[in-house]
Structures are given as C-alpha cells and as structure tokens.
All heavy atoms as an XYZ file, in Angstrom:
903
protein
N     -17.932    -59.607     10.943
C     -16.716    -58.964     11.398
C     -16.512    -57.637     10.688
O     -16.664    -57.536      9.484
C     -15.515    -59.826     11.099
C     -15.250    -61.027     11.993
C     -14.000    -61.744     11.504
C     -15.149    -60.646     13.399
N     -16.138    -56.687     11.444
C     -15.839    -55.382     10.856
C     -14.395    -55.386     10.378
O     -13.497    -55.933     11.025
C     -16.030    -54.281     11.889
N     -14.194    -54.811      9.230
C     -12.829    -54.763      8.676
C     -12.109    -53.571      9.306
O     -12.624    -52.473      9.357
C     -12.888    -54.580      7.181
C     -13.446    -55.807      6.510
C     -13.447    -55.656      5.039
N     -12.082    -55.631      4.558
C     -11.717    -55.330      3.322
N     -12.639    -55.015      2.457
N     -10.472    -55.344      2.971
N     -10.947    -53.820      9.758
C     -10.120    -52.741     10.275
C      -8.939    -52.557      9.361
O      -8.387    -53.512      8.824
C      -9.616    -53.038     11.699
O      -8.897    -54.240     11.672
C     -10.770    -53.119     12.665
N      -8.564    -51.345      9.185
C      -7.444    -51.034      8.309
C      -6.200    -50.893      9.163
O      -6.128    -50.052     10.058
C      -7.727    -49.752      7.534
S      -6.408    -49.312      6.412
N      -5.245    -51.746      8.921
C      -4.000    -51.650      9.674
C      -2.947    -50.831      8.940
O      -1.967    -50.408      9.526
C      -3.431    -53.053      9.929
O      -3.234    -53.700      8.690
C      -4.371    -53.836     10.822
N      -3.206    -50.605      7.648
C      -2.249    -49.825      6.857
C      -2.608    -48.344      6.945
O      -3.726    -47.951      6.663
C      -2.275    -50.278      5.400
C      -1.444    -49.418      4.499
N      -0.070    -49.381      4.575
C      -1.806    -48.533      3.544
C       0.371    -48.519      3.668
N      -0.660    -47.999      3.031
N      -1.674    -47.545      7.364
C      -1.883    -46.100      7.421
C      -1.284    -45.453      6.180
O      -0.166    -45.809      5.792
C      -1.234    -45.494      8.657
C      -1.897    -45.893      9.914
C      -1.292    -45.146     11.062
N      -1.941    -45.563     12.294
C      -1.550    -45.197     13.474
N      -0.512    -44.408     13.617
N      -2.196    -45.598     14.532
N      -1.982    -44.497      5.590
C      -1.398    -43.809      4.432
C      -0.202    -42.982      4.886
O      -0.105    -42.590      6.052
C      -2.527    -42.911      3.931
C      -3.467    -42.788      5.064
C      -3.295    -44.012      5.904
N       0.747    -42.739      3.974
C       1.918    -41.947      4.375
C       1.493    -40.535      4.770
O       0.548    -39.968      4.228
C       2.794    -41.941      3.118
C       1.869    -42.272      2.001
C       0.784    -43.111      2.576
N       2.182    -40.044      5.743
C       1.886    -38.709      6.247
C       2.396    -37.656      5.270
O       3.532    -37.746      4.805
C       2.565    -38.527      7.598
C       2.097    -37.344      8.331
C       2.635    -37.366      9.720
N       2.178    -36.157     10.379
C       2.451    -35.828     11.579
N       3.203    -36.609     12.307
N       1.988    -34.723     12.094
N       1.551    -36.706      4.967
C       1.944    -35.645      4.052
C       2.838    -34.635      4.739
O       2.621    -34.288      5.890
C       0.723    -34.916      3.503
C      -0.122    -35.757      2.625
C      -1.213    -34.916      2.049
N      -2.109    -35.723      1.270
C      -3.184    -35.274      0.670
N      -3.492    -34.010      0.775
N      -3.945    -36.071     -0.028
N       3.802    -34.174      4.006
C       4.669    -33.134      4.532
C       4.332    -31.848      3.802
O       4.400    -31.782      2.580
C       6.133    -33.481      4.326
C       6.532    -34.658      5.149
C       8.013    -34.903      4.985
N       8.346    -36.100      5.722
C       9.458    -36.225      6.399
N      10.344    -35.290      6.392
N       9.700    -37.333      7.060
N       3.972    -30.858      4.555
C       3.624    -29.578      3.962
C       4.804    -28.631      4.035
O       5.521    -28.595      5.035
C       2.428    -28.955      4.689
C       1.170    -29.760      4.548
C       0.714    -30.570      5.571
C       0.462    -29.725      3.358
C      -0.445    -31.310      5.434
C      -0.681    -30.468      3.204
C      -1.135    -31.249      4.238
O      -2.273    -31.987      4.095
N       4.960    -27.872      2.987
C       6.032    -26.874      3.015
C       5.587    -25.705      3.871
O       4.410    -25.504      4.136
C       6.356    -26.400      1.605
O       5.258    -25.701      1.076
N       6.544    -24.901      4.272
C       6.219    -23.729      5.085
C       5.604    -22.609      4.242
O       4.866    -21.805      4.739
C       7.464    -23.209      5.777
C       7.998    -24.171      6.815
C       9.201    -23.568      7.509
N       9.839    -24.523      8.351
C       9.630    -24.603      9.652
N       8.818    -23.772     10.234
N      10.240    -25.498     10.368
N       5.922    -22.578      2.984
C       5.389    -21.553      2.112
C       4.051    -22.018      1.533
O       3.935    -23.160      1.106
C       6.358    -21.246      0.964
C       7.690    -20.698      1.417
S       7.541    -19.151      2.320
C       6.977    -18.095      1.028
N       3.027    -21.137      1.549
C       1.751    -21.556      0.971
C       1.883    -21.771     -0.531
O       2.610    -21.054     -1.204
C       0.830    -20.388      1.289
C       1.705    -19.254      1.635
C       3.006    -19.825      2.097
N       1.154    -22.760     -1.014
C       1.255    -23.076     -2.431
C       0.078    -22.560     -3.236
O       0.191    -22.377     -4.426
C       1.349    -24.601     -2.613
O       0.204    -25.200     -2.004
C       2.611    -25.146     -2.013
N      -1.047    -22.318     -2.587
C      -2.211    -21.835     -3.318
C      -2.712    -20.550     -2.684
O      -2.364    -20.205     -1.545
C      -3.345    -22.872     -3.296
O      -3.758    -23.059     -1.942
C      -2.897    -24.188     -3.897
N      -3.562    -19.868     -3.443
C      -4.102    -18.605     -2.957
C      -4.981    -18.818     -1.727
O      -4.917    -18.074     -0.766
C      -4.904    -17.954     -4.076
C      -5.397    -16.599     -3.764
C      -6.020    -15.994     -4.995
N      -7.305    -15.467     -4.622
C      -8.206    -15.063     -5.457
N      -7.977    -15.142     -6.740
N      -9.344    -14.598     -5.057
N      -5.826    -19.864     -1.732
C      -6.707    -20.104     -0.594
C      -5.907    -20.492      0.646
O      -6.269    -20.143      1.756
C      -7.735    -21.174     -0.933
O      -7.072    -22.394     -1.206
N      -4.823    -21.213      0.459
C      -4.002    -21.586      1.581
C      -3.314    -20.365      2.173
O      -3.220    -20.230      3.387
C      -2.974    -22.629      1.178
C      -2.210    -23.214      2.357
C      -1.227    -24.283      1.908
O      -1.003    -24.474      0.717
N      -0.652    -24.973      2.851
N      -2.861    -19.431      1.348
C      -2.223    -18.223      1.883
C      -3.216    -17.369      2.616
O      -2.889    -16.724      3.610
C      -1.562    -17.436      0.747
O      -2.528    -16.912     -0.128
N      -4.490    -17.345      2.158
C      -5.511    -16.582      2.859
C      -5.783    -17.180      4.231
O      -5.881    -16.453      5.207
C      -6.809    -16.556      2.053
C      -6.778    -15.656      0.857
C      -8.122    -15.687      0.177
C      -8.114    -14.824     -1.044
N      -9.434    -14.799     -1.695
N      -5.875    -18.501      4.319
C      -6.148    -19.114      5.608
C      -4.948    -18.961      6.548
O      -5.126    -18.824      7.755
C      -6.514    -20.575      5.438
O      -5.420    -21.302      4.924
N      -3.743    -18.975      6.012
C      -2.574    -18.777      6.849
C      -2.549    -17.359      7.406
O      -2.181    -17.141      8.553
C      -1.280    -19.036      6.063
C      -1.072    -20.514      5.793
O      -1.757    -21.339      6.458
O      -0.257    -20.837      4.937
N      -2.931    -16.385      6.586
C      -2.919    -14.998      7.037
C      -3.994    -14.773      8.103
O      -3.815    -13.943      8.993
C      -3.134    -14.048      5.874
N      -5.097    -15.480      8.042
C      -6.162    -15.298      9.034
C      -5.765    -15.856     10.400
O      -6.452    -15.615     11.391
C      -7.443    -15.943      8.559
C      -8.098    -15.133      7.467
C      -9.497    -15.608      7.199
N     -10.405    -15.432      8.299
C     -11.165    -14.366      8.499
N     -11.052    -13.330      7.701
N     -12.008    -14.325      9.496
N      -4.674    -16.599     10.486
C      -4.208    -17.101     11.784
C      -3.581    -15.993     12.618
O      -3.394    -16.161     13.814
C      -3.206    -18.227     11.581
C      -3.825    -19.485     11.032
C      -2.804    -20.560     10.884
N      -3.358    -21.662     10.119
C      -2.655    -22.575      9.532
N      -1.342    -22.541      9.609
N      -3.235    -23.529      8.856
N      -3.218    -14.884     11.963
C      -2.649    -13.756     12.692
C      -3.701    -13.119     13.575
O      -4.897    -13.200     13.286
C      -2.145    -12.693     11.706
C      -0.925    -13.028     10.868
C      -0.751    -11.975      9.781
C       0.296    -13.098     11.740
N      -3.285    -12.430     14.653
C      -4.255    -11.641     15.406
C      -4.849    -10.550     14.504
O      -4.172    -10.058     13.597
C      -3.434    -11.033     16.533
C      -2.179    -11.804     16.592
C      -1.968    -12.396     15.247
N      -6.072    -10.190     14.762
C      -6.772     -9.247     13.878
C      -6.034     -7.912     13.743
O      -6.054     -7.306     12.689
C      -8.193     -8.998     14.402
C      -9.005     -8.079     13.514
S     -10.639     -7.750     14.161
C     -10.289     -7.126     15.775
N      -5.386     -7.467     14.796
C      -4.682     -6.171     14.722
C      -3.456     -6.237     13.817
O      -2.930     -5.201     13.437
C      -4.293     -5.653     16.128
C      -5.533     -5.334     16.940
C      -3.411     -6.635     16.855
N      -3.011     -7.440     13.446
C      -1.854     -7.586     12.560
C      -2.227     -8.002     11.150
O      -1.361     -8.333     10.348
C      -0.861     -8.584     13.154
C      -0.189     -8.176     14.449
C       0.734     -9.273     14.935
C       0.559     -6.883     14.281
N      -3.510     -7.991     10.825
C      -3.917     -8.313      9.463
C      -3.381     -7.251      8.512
O      -3.353     -6.059      8.865
C      -5.431     -8.361      9.365
C      -6.040     -9.591      9.987
C      -5.404    -10.609     10.603
C      -7.440     -9.879     10.049
N      -6.297    -11.536     11.043
C      -7.562    -11.120     10.718
C      -8.575     -9.237      9.621
C      -8.786    -11.701     10.951
C      -9.790     -9.820      9.843
C      -9.904    -11.045     10.508
N      -2.961     -7.626      7.320
C      -2.381     -6.634      6.381
C      -3.242     -5.419      6.097
O      -2.716     -4.307      6.075
C      -2.129     -7.468      5.120
C      -1.921     -8.844      5.631
C      -2.821     -8.989      6.809
N      -4.573     -5.542      5.929
C      -5.344     -4.303      5.724
C      -5.293     -3.364      6.923
O      -5.280     -2.138      6.766
C      -6.777     -4.816      5.496
C      -6.634     -6.215      5.039
C      -5.390     -6.732      5.727
N      -5.232     -3.915      8.132
C      -5.125     -3.070      9.313
C      -3.738     -2.430      9.403
O      -3.602     -1.288      9.855
C      -5.437     -3.866     10.575
C      -6.884     -4.281     10.624
O      -7.744     -3.711      9.954
N      -7.174     -5.286     11.417
N      -2.714     -3.148      8.966
C      -1.377     -2.569      8.926
C      -1.335     -1.382      7.967
O      -0.684     -0.371      8.241
C      -0.341     -3.613      8.548
C      -0.139     -4.759      9.541
C       0.843     -5.775      8.972
C       0.326     -4.243     10.873
N      -2.038     -1.512      6.851
C      -2.137     -0.390      5.916
C      -2.830      0.794      6.615
O      -2.414      1.945      6.459
C      -2.897     -0.808      4.639
C      -2.075     -1.804      3.853
C      -3.220      0.408      3.772
C      -2.808     -2.424      2.678
N      -3.843      0.513      7.397
C      -4.535      1.561      8.156
C      -3.620      2.252      9.145
O      -3.695      3.467      9.329
N      -2.745      1.500      9.813
C      -1.807      2.100     10.752
C      -0.832      3.037     10.041
O      -0.489      4.098     10.537
C      -1.024      1.051     11.523
C      -1.860      0.027     12.262
C      -1.444     -1.283     12.384
C      -3.087      0.377     12.816
C      -2.193     -2.218     13.056
C      -3.854     -0.548     13.485
C      -3.409     -1.847     13.600
O      -4.154     -2.769     14.262
N      -0.386      2.616      8.853
C       0.521      3.474      8.079
C      -0.217      4.731      7.642
O       0.346      5.822      7.642
C       1.100      2.702      6.872
C       1.902      3.605      5.969
C       1.944      1.543      7.350
N      -1.508      4.592      7.328
C      -2.310      5.780      6.980
C      -2.353      6.760      8.147
O      -2.219      7.970      7.961
C      -3.746      5.375      6.642
C      -3.929      4.811      5.282
C      -5.391      4.663      4.952
N      -6.012      5.976      4.915
C      -7.282      6.190      5.220
N      -8.066      5.216      5.585
N      -7.769      7.419      5.145
N      -2.589      6.241      9.344
C      -2.648      7.117     10.528
C      -1.290      7.795     10.747
O      -1.214      8.990     11.025
C      -3.075      6.303     11.775
C      -2.893      7.126     13.044
C      -4.509      5.837     11.636
N      -0.204      7.041     10.583
C       1.135      7.615     10.787
C       1.439      8.698      9.759
O       1.973      9.756     10.111
C       2.191      6.507     10.718
N       1.091      8.465      8.483
C       1.373      9.481      7.476
C       0.486     10.698      7.664
O       0.934     11.828      7.438
C       1.182      8.921      6.052
O      -0.139      8.407      5.918
C       2.202      7.855      5.732
N      -0.741     10.509      8.114
C      -1.600     11.643      8.386
C      -1.083     12.452      9.575
O      -1.086     13.692      9.531
C      -3.023     11.171      8.639
C      -4.089     12.240      8.744
C      -4.147     13.063      7.464
C      -5.447     11.613      9.023
N      -0.609     11.784     10.611
C      -0.005     12.507     11.751
C       1.238     13.254     11.325
O       1.470     14.390     11.760
C       0.308     11.541     12.880
S      -1.136     10.898     13.734
N       2.046     12.639     10.472
C       3.251     13.330      9.975
C       2.852     14.546      9.161
O       3.514     15.593      9.247
C       4.081     12.358      9.127
N       1.804     14.466      8.374
C       1.341     15.621      7.595
C       0.829     16.721      8.501
O       1.062     17.917      8.263
C       0.248     15.197      6.619
N       0.158     16.360      9.577
C      -0.374     17.371     10.504
C       0.720     18.069     11.287
O       0.584     19.236     11.655
C      -1.358     16.721     11.476
C      -2.635     16.314     10.866
S      -3.656     15.547     12.128
C      -5.199     15.428     11.279
N       1.807     17.373     11.564
C       2.882     17.941     12.355
C       3.983     18.560     11.500
O       5.028     18.938     12.058
C       3.455     16.906     13.297
C       2.491     16.504     14.375
N       1.968     17.390     15.274
C       1.930     15.301     14.670
C       1.136     16.775     16.091
N       1.099     15.492     15.732
N       3.773     18.652     10.213
C       4.785     19.290      9.360
C       4.856     20.778      9.697
O       3.871     21.385     10.139
C       4.419     19.098      7.892
N       6.027     21.352      9.520
C       6.222     22.759      9.869
C       5.287     23.658      9.057
O       4.689     24.599      9.597
C       7.668     23.148      9.624
N       5.169     23.419      7.777
C       4.285     24.192      6.917
C       3.131     23.286      6.499
O       3.339     22.325      5.751
C       5.047     24.690      5.676
C       4.193     25.520      4.748
O       3.123     25.976      5.183
O       4.609     25.694      3.586
N       1.897     23.550      6.965
C       0.793     22.639      6.656
C       0.491     22.525      5.158
O      -0.100     21.544      4.740
C      -0.404     23.201      7.409
C       0.023     24.459      8.039
C       1.480     24.636      7.834
N       0.867     23.516      4.382
C       0.636     23.447      2.939
C       1.932     23.191      2.177
O       1.969     23.321      0.961
C      -0.003     24.743      2.455
N       2.991     22.802      2.887
C       4.278     22.542      2.260
C       4.283     21.224      1.513
O       3.362     20.413      1.593
N       5.360     21.023      0.796
C       5.454     19.806     -0.031
C       5.494     18.538      0.808
O       4.941     17.509      0.394
C       6.676     19.876     -0.946
O       7.861     19.909     -0.177
N       6.113     18.581      1.982
C       6.142     17.384      2.843
C       4.737     16.996      3.310
O       4.354     15.827      3.238
C       7.030     17.616      4.064
C       8.494     17.711      3.717
O       8.866     17.251      2.617
O       9.261     18.252      4.526
N       3.977     17.975      3.741
C       2.615     17.692      4.223
C       1.739     17.194      3.092
O       0.952     16.267      3.280
C       2.023     18.951      4.851
N       1.886     17.793      1.922
C       1.081     17.347      0.781
C       1.464     15.927      0.392
O       0.601     15.100      0.074
C       1.247     18.323     -0.409
C       0.619     17.765     -1.661
C       0.656     19.672     -0.063
N       2.749     15.634      0.421
C       3.197     14.285      0.087
C       2.647     13.256      1.072
O       2.147     12.203      0.676
C       4.723     14.252      0.047
C       5.273     12.881     -0.202
C       5.893     12.088      0.708
C       5.221     12.124     -1.413
N       6.237     10.888      0.134
C       5.825     10.889     -1.180
C       4.700     12.380     -2.667
C       5.938      9.906     -2.149
C       4.812     11.391     -3.641
C       5.426     10.184     -3.370
N       2.735     13.541      2.372
C       2.208     12.614      3.384
C       0.698     12.421      3.215
O       0.178     11.314      3.346
C       2.523     13.097      4.797
C       3.949     12.892      5.203
C       4.676     13.940      5.758
C       4.569     11.668      5.064
C       5.983     13.772      6.140
C       5.889     11.487      5.442
C       6.594     12.544      5.995
N      -0.005     13.492      2.931
C      -1.454     13.404      2.728
C      -1.760     12.570      1.486
O      -2.689     11.737      1.503
C      -2.063     14.796      2.616
S      -3.843     14.766      2.558
N      -0.997     12.748      0.433
C      -1.194     11.952     -0.789
C      -0.956     10.468     -0.501
O      -1.738      9.618     -0.963
C      -0.264     12.443     -1.889
C      -0.318     11.592     -3.124
C      -1.382     11.665     -3.995
C       0.706     10.685     -3.403
C      -1.448     10.855     -5.124
C       0.666      9.879     -4.524
C      -0.422      9.959     -5.389
N       0.084     10.151      0.231
C       0.359      8.742      0.579
C      -0.789      8.167      1.399
O      -1.223      7.047      1.166
C       1.709      8.610      1.321
C       1.896      7.226      1.901
C       2.856      8.944      0.386
N      -1.319      8.936      2.348
C      -2.434      8.463      3.159
C      -3.667      8.207      2.309
O      -4.348      7.184      2.467
C      -2.761      9.479      4.251
O      -3.869      9.063      5.005
N      -3.957      9.098      1.375
C      -5.119      8.911      0.515
C      -4.930      7.748     -0.448
O      -5.869      7.019     -0.757
C      -5.435     10.207     -0.224
C      -5.937     11.348      0.667
C      -6.054     12.624     -0.142
C      -7.238     10.990      1.321
N      -3.719      7.557     -0.943
C      -3.435      6.422     -1.823
C      -3.600      5.095     -1.068
O      -4.153      4.129     -1.605
C      -2.035      6.530     -2.429
C      -1.685      5.392     -3.334
C      -2.284      5.267     -4.581
C      -0.772      4.422     -2.929
C      -1.980      4.202     -5.416
C      -0.459      3.361     -3.759
C      -1.074      3.251     -5.011
N      -3.127      5.045      0.165
C      -3.288      3.831      0.968
C      -4.765      3.592      1.278
O      -5.181      2.435      1.413
C      -2.440      3.916      2.240
C      -0.944      3.847      2.034
C      -0.221      4.084      3.345
C      -0.535      2.532      1.420
N      -5.537      4.661      1.411
C      -6.979      4.517      1.610
C      -7.602      3.828      0.398
O      -8.525      3.026      0.535
C      -7.609      5.891      1.817
C      -9.105      5.805      2.072
O      -9.557      4.809      2.654
O      -9.817      6.748      1.683
N      -7.074      4.128     -0.773
C      -7.551      3.480     -2.002
C      -7.218      1.988     -2.013
O      -7.977      1.196     -2.555
C      -6.927      4.188     -3.209
C      -7.225      3.558     -4.528
C      -8.476      3.710     -5.120
C      -6.264      2.823     -5.188
C      -8.763      3.132     -6.348
C      -6.531      2.233     -6.427
C      -7.777      2.399     -6.996
O      -8.041      1.818     -8.203
N      -6.122      1.586     -1.374
C      -5.668      0.196     -1.414
C      -6.237     -0.704     -0.314
O      -6.365     -1.904     -0.510
C      -4.140      0.132     -1.335
C      -3.363      0.686     -2.513
C      -1.881      0.552     -2.239
C      -3.734     -0.025     -3.783
N      -6.526     -0.139      0.857
C      -6.839     -1.026      1.986
C      -8.167     -1.768      1.825
O      -8.260     -2.922      2.220
C      -6.764     -0.275      3.312
C      -7.848      0.767      3.496
O      -8.550      1.089      2.528
O      -7.973      1.274      4.620
N      -9.167     -1.157      1.250
C     -10.452     -1.850      1.051
C     -10.335     -3.043      0.110
O     -10.748     -4.154      0.472
N      -9.790     -2.834     -1.105
C      -9.624     -3.998     -1.995
C      -8.716     -5.081     -1.397
O      -8.955     -6.277     -1.603
C      -9.000     -3.397     -3.259
C      -9.438     -1.984     -3.257
C      -9.510     -1.599     -1.813
N      -7.703     -4.682     -0.653
C      -6.826     -5.662     -0.012
C      -7.609     -6.492      1.009
O      -7.458     -7.714      1.064
C      -5.652     -4.933      0.660
S      -4.541     -6.015      1.558
N      -8.453     -5.827      1.799
C      -9.249     -6.560      2.798
C     -10.228     -7.519      2.137
O     -10.406     -8.645      2.591
C      -9.991     -5.566      3.682
N     -10.856     -7.105      1.057
C     -11.787     -7.988      0.370
C     -11.074     -9.127     -0.342
O     -11.550    -10.260     -0.348
C     -12.643     -7.171     -0.607
C     -13.673     -6.315      0.107
C     -14.614     -5.619     -0.845
N     -13.960     -4.561     -1.587
C     -13.758     -3.337     -1.131
N     -14.136     -3.020      0.088
N     -13.174     -2.418     -1.877
N      -9.922     -8.856     -0.932
C      -9.180     -9.900     -1.634
C      -8.704    -10.981     -0.667
O      -8.761    -12.167     -0.963
C      -7.993     -9.296     -2.377
C      -7.124    -10.306     -3.068
C      -7.522    -10.888     -4.258
C      -5.905    -10.692     -2.534
C      -6.745    -11.822     -4.907
C      -5.111    -11.638     -3.162
C      -5.539    -12.182     -4.346
O      -4.755    -13.123     -4.967
N      -8.232    -10.563      0.499
C      -7.737    -11.517      1.486
C      -8.836    -12.050      2.403
O      -8.558    -12.859      3.289
C      -6.635    -10.863      2.338
C      -5.360    -10.470      1.602
C      -4.447     -9.688      2.532
C      -4.660    -11.693      1.061
N     -10.075    -11.573      2.198
C     -11.209    -11.958      3.043
C     -10.896    -11.650      4.514
O     -11.089    -12.478      5.386
C     -11.566    -13.429      2.840
C     -12.925    -13.759      3.404
O     -13.748    -12.885      3.615
N     -13.152    -15.033      3.656
N     -10.415    -10.452      4.759
C     -10.048    -10.024      6.113
C     -10.793     -8.759      6.507
O     -10.228     -7.834      7.048
C      -8.533     -9.777      6.197
C      -7.727    -10.997      6.051
S      -6.004    -10.627      6.292
C      -5.376    -12.233      6.561
N     -12.067     -8.732      6.198
C     -12.891     -7.580      6.586
C     -13.289     -7.745      8.044
O     -13.706     -8.816      8.466
C     -14.130     -7.500      5.715
S     -13.748     -7.281      3.967
N     -13.139     -6.682      8.812
C     -13.512     -6.728     10.223
C     -14.103     -5.384     10.623
O     -13.896     -4.374      9.959
C     -12.293     -7.038     11.102
O     -11.376     -5.974     11.045
N     -14.839     -5.402     11.709
C     -15.426     -4.163     12.194
C     -14.318     -3.212     12.661
O     -14.415     -2.011     12.471
C     -16.395     -4.451     13.341
C     -17.134     -3.207     13.797
C     -18.160     -3.531     14.865
O     -18.230     -4.651     15.352
N     -18.951     -2.548     15.230
N     -13.278     -3.751     13.249
C     -12.156     -2.935     13.672
C     -11.521     -2.201     12.484
O     -11.267     -1.009     12.528
C     -11.102     -3.788     14.382
C      -9.834     -3.057     14.719
C      -9.797     -2.150     15.753
C      -8.697     -3.265     13.977
C      -8.639     -1.462     16.056
C      -7.532     -2.603     14.258
C      -7.506     -1.690     15.297
N     -11.260     -2.927     11.414
C     -10.681     -2.313     10.218
C     -11.599     -1.287      9.600
O     -11.147     -0.235      9.122
N     -12.894     -1.569      9.611
C     -13.863     -0.616      9.083
C     -13.861      0.665      9.903
O     -13.841      1.778      9.347
C     -15.258     -1.252      9.094
C     -16.294     -0.407      8.410
O     -15.978      0.200      7.372
O     -17.431     -0.353      8.914
N     -13.865      0.552     11.216
C     -13.828      1.753     12.066
C     -12.507      2.500     11.928
O     -12.494      3.749     11.888
C     -14.050      1.362     13.521
C     -15.461      0.893     13.866
C     -15.534      0.418     15.305
C     -16.471      1.992     13.622
N     -11.413      1.792     11.841
C     -10.116      2.432     11.652
C     -10.109      3.243     10.358
O      -9.669      4.396     10.335
C      -9.007      1.382     11.629
C      -7.574      1.867     11.388
C      -7.108      2.705     12.548
C      -6.655      0.677     11.184
N     -10.643      2.675      9.301
C     -10.696      3.364      8.008
C     -11.606      4.582      8.075
O     -11.234      5.669      7.621
C     -11.177      2.376      6.945
C     -11.154      2.988      5.564
O     -10.124      3.570      5.190
O     -12.182      2.882      4.844
N     -12.773      4.430      8.667
C     -13.721      5.544      8.719
C     -13.209      6.682      9.606
O     -13.349      7.851      9.244
C     -15.081      5.056      9.200
C     -15.821      4.297      8.150
N     -17.117      4.565      7.797
C     -15.435      3.287      7.346
C     -17.490      3.765      6.835
N     -16.494      2.962      6.556
N     -12.634      6.383     10.753
C     -12.119      7.434     11.613
C     -10.971      8.172     10.954
O     -10.867      9.392     11.039
C     -11.680      6.887     12.981
C     -12.832      6.463     13.866
C     -12.664      5.468     14.803
C     -14.070      7.046     13.751
C     -13.710      5.064     15.613
C     -15.126      6.652     14.561
C     -14.935      5.678     15.494
O     -15.969      5.291     16.293
N     -10.113      7.437     10.278
C      -9.001      8.075      9.573
C      -9.529      8.955      8.445
O      -9.022     10.068      8.223
C      -8.025      7.019      9.027
O      -7.651      6.150     10.092
C      -6.779      7.673      8.465
N     -10.561      8.485      7.740
C     -11.168      9.311      6.704
C     -11.764     10.591      7.278
O     -11.599     11.678      6.696
C     -12.277      8.532      5.976
C     -11.748      7.437      5.095
O     -10.543      7.473      4.761
O     -12.527      6.544      4.724
N     -12.439     10.492      8.410
C     -13.040     11.679      9.025
C     -11.979     12.672      9.467
O     -12.140     13.892      9.273
C     -13.931     11.301     10.192
C     -15.223     10.678      9.780
N     -16.194     11.349      9.076
C     -15.709      9.421      9.948
C     -17.212     10.562      8.845
N     -16.940      9.375      9.366
N     -10.902     12.201     10.042
C      -9.825     13.112     10.453
C      -9.212     13.776      9.226
O      -8.929     14.984      9.233
C      -8.762     12.348     11.271
C      -7.530     13.208     11.502
C      -9.347     11.900     12.602
N      -9.043     13.020      8.153
C      -8.491     13.600      6.923
C      -9.421     14.674      6.379
O      -8.966     15.758      5.994
C      -8.294     12.493      5.863
O      -7.452     11.489      6.381
C      -7.678     13.058      4.603
N     -10.704     14.408      6.352
C     -11.653     15.374      5.809
C     -11.800     16.599      6.702
O     -12.173     17.668      6.229
C     -13.020     14.721      5.593
C     -12.999     13.666      4.519
S     -12.304     14.332      2.987
C     -11.386     12.950      2.400
N     -11.521     16.478      7.984
C     -11.531     17.660      8.871
C     -10.242     18.457      8.733
O     -10.237     19.673      8.931
C     -11.732     17.230     10.329
C     -13.094     16.657     10.604
C     -14.188     17.670     10.413
O     -14.060     18.835     10.756
N     -15.288     17.235      9.827
N      -9.159     17.779      8.438
C      -7.864     18.457      8.351
C      -7.697     19.187      7.022
O      -7.106     20.252      6.967
C      -6.735     17.443      8.553
C      -5.387     18.037      8.497
C      -4.820     18.873      9.435
C      -4.425     17.880      7.462
N      -3.566     19.219      9.034
C      -3.286     18.632      7.836
C      -4.401     17.179      6.283
C      -2.152     18.689      7.035
C      -3.265     17.240      5.494
C      -2.161     17.987      5.886
N      -8.203     18.629      5.930
C      -8.023     19.249      4.611
C      -8.612     20.657      4.520
O      -7.971     21.558      3.977
C      -8.576     18.338      3.528
C      -7.705     17.127      3.205
C      -8.404     16.240      2.188
C      -6.343     17.526      2.720
N      -9.834     20.936      5.050
C     -10.321     22.336      4.996
C      -9.453     23.284      5.842
O      -9.365     24.474      5.537
C     -11.728     22.256      5.543
C     -12.150     20.858      5.337
C     -10.890     20.035      5.449
N      -8.837     22.768      6.871
C      -7.943     23.599      7.690
C      -6.699     23.995      6.880
O      -6.223     25.111      6.978
C      -7.563     22.849      8.957
C      -6.403     23.475      9.711
C      -6.575     24.635     10.440
C      -5.145     22.893      9.676
C      -5.534     25.214     11.118
C      -4.086     23.455     10.357
C      -4.287     24.617     11.069
O      -3.244     25.183     11.740
N      -6.197     23.092      6.103
C      -4.970     23.319      5.348
C      -5.225     24.120      4.075
O      -4.395     24.932      3.659
C      -4.310     21.968      5.000
C      -3.175     22.122      4.021
C      -3.819     21.304      6.254
N      -6.372     23.929      3.449
C      -6.644     24.548      2.155
C      -6.520     26.072      2.158
O      -5.887     26.630      1.259
C      -8.046     24.118      1.655
O      -8.086     22.695      1.621
C      -8.306     24.653      0.263
N      -7.043     26.811      3.144
C      -6.876     28.287      3.100
C      -5.440     28.743      3.251
O      -5.062     29.828      2.790
C      -7.726     28.778      4.263
C      -8.660     27.686      4.580
C      -7.962     26.427      4.186
N      -4.593     27.952      3.890
C      -3.201     28.368      4.088
C      -2.342     28.088      2.870
O      -1.173     28.446      2.856
C      -2.613     27.683      5.323
O      -2.527     26.284      5.104
N      -2.893     27.459      1.854
C      -2.107     27.140      0.656
C      -1.863     28.315     -0.232
O      -2.257     29.302     -0.407
C      -2.806     26.058     -0.139
C-alpha cells in the first residue's frame, strides 16, 4: 500500500513587501521591460538631454546643469542594471544611443561657451 498524506502543511502567508534582496529582484523582474528601473533612468537621461538641447542659451547654466544630470545618470544606470540583474538589449541600445547623441551635442555647444 502506498502511504498517502492527508495532513496538509499550513499555508504560508507572504507579506506584500519583499523581505530579501533576491526576492525584491524577482519582484522587479515581473514588470514589463520598458518599466525596469535602469530603463527609467535612461528615459530621464533622454529628457534631461532634450531639455539641455532646447535651452535658450546652449552654454548657459541651465543647459550645463541638465547635461551634468544626464551624464551622472549615465554613471548610475549600468551598475543599477547589473545589481538588479535587469540587463537587456533594449536598455543597452537606449544607453548607447543617448551616449552618441550626447557626444554629438557637446562639440556643438563647446565653441559657443
């Protein structure tokens, strides 16, 4: 005779807030890829770069500030993606295209400074 277990273990209740680092990573990966935090950082980079390009004075303090914020976020998005294990081809292309636009825009602005 095969033994059957009629006793069920109590059902675990999980809290809504993640309790461990690995659990928070897996919860974040449930988001659509376009809403991953590293990609959100990339969108903010694009917005700050556009704001810098559309500033009245391309070498003014507002444009320099927006460009600095974009470059600082560029410094953060890669480590954030690796820490959260959210590296994607989309995020890589977003980062590279934004970098190329920044590097094309900076020589345009530099002579007017």
